[in-house]
N, C-alpha and C positions, 0 to 999 in steps of 0.2 A: 266700363267697356264703352268704346267709341263707336259711332255709327258710321265711321268711314267705310267706303267700299273696298273689298280686297282687291289686290291687284290681279289683272287677268292672267291666266295661265299661258295664253297665246298673245304674242305681241306682233305687230306689224314689223316684218323684215325691214332692215335698213336698206334703202334705196339710194343710189348716188345721185346728186343733183341733176345731172344731164338726163338720166333715165326719168326722174321725177318731171322735169320740163318737157320731155317727149311725151309723156303721159298726159300732162296738163293740156298740151298743144293738140293732141288727138281728141281729147274731150271736147276741147272748144270748137274743133273742126266739125265734129259730129253734131254739136248743137246748131252751128250755123248752117249746116247742109240740110237740116230737116226741113221738107217741104211744107209750105204753109197749107193749112186745111182749107179746101175750097168750101164755099157756102153751098148747102144742100141744093139750091136752085141752079147753081152753076153746075154741079155734078149731074142733075137731071137733064140739063140742056146738052151737055157733052155726050151722055150716053146714047148709043145708036138706038133708033126705034125698033129695029128688027130684032134686037137682043130682048127688049122689053116685051115685044109681041110674043116671042118664042117663049119666054118665061110664063107669061100669062096663059099660054095655050096648053102647057103642060099640066097634068092633073096632079093634084097634091099628093104626096105619098104619106102613108100612115108612118107615125113615129115609130121607131124600133128602140124602145127604151128598156126592154126587159131582157135578161140574160139567164140562160138555164144551163145546168151541168148535166150531161148524160153519162151515166156510168156504163161502160162496155168493156168487153174483152178485148184483148190485143188483136184477136183474130177479126172481130168486128170492125174495130177501128181501121184495120188494113184494108177490109173490105170496102170501107167507106172512102178511105184514101185512094184505093184502086178505082173506084167509080169516078171520083173527082179528076184522077188523073186521065181516065178514058175520055172524058168530056173536055179535058184541058181547062178546068174550072176549079173553083174553091169548094171546100166542103160546105160552105153556106149556101152556095149555088145549088149544090146536089140537094140539100134540104129543102130549098125554096121551090126548086123546079121539078124534082123527081119524087122525093119522099112525101112532101105535103100534098101534092096533087094524088099520089096513090092513096094516102089515108083519106082524103076527101072522097075519091071514087069508091072507096070500100064502104065508107059511112053512108054514101048515097044509095049503094045497092042493098044494104041491110035493111 
């Protein structure tokens, strides 16, 4: 038994030489048009100071890296969708701005 590799089931389709040349020219053009990466100190010098100041003034947000699945009936889901539609916001916004504060107030009063 030989160790030769089997021939692949899929082969590259035959392309006429003109199309192959157009593909090669396009690939070469894309490589030559790539902008050179500026050095970090050049990037820092070009960045507006006001943007950097605004970024440093914003408080850091907590990372949202957890995901939970809620089981609910179709009616409950429709109520949630209606609440989001009334506020013209997303369901996540309804959770963050309406449901969670209500839960916090409930636990604070108990």
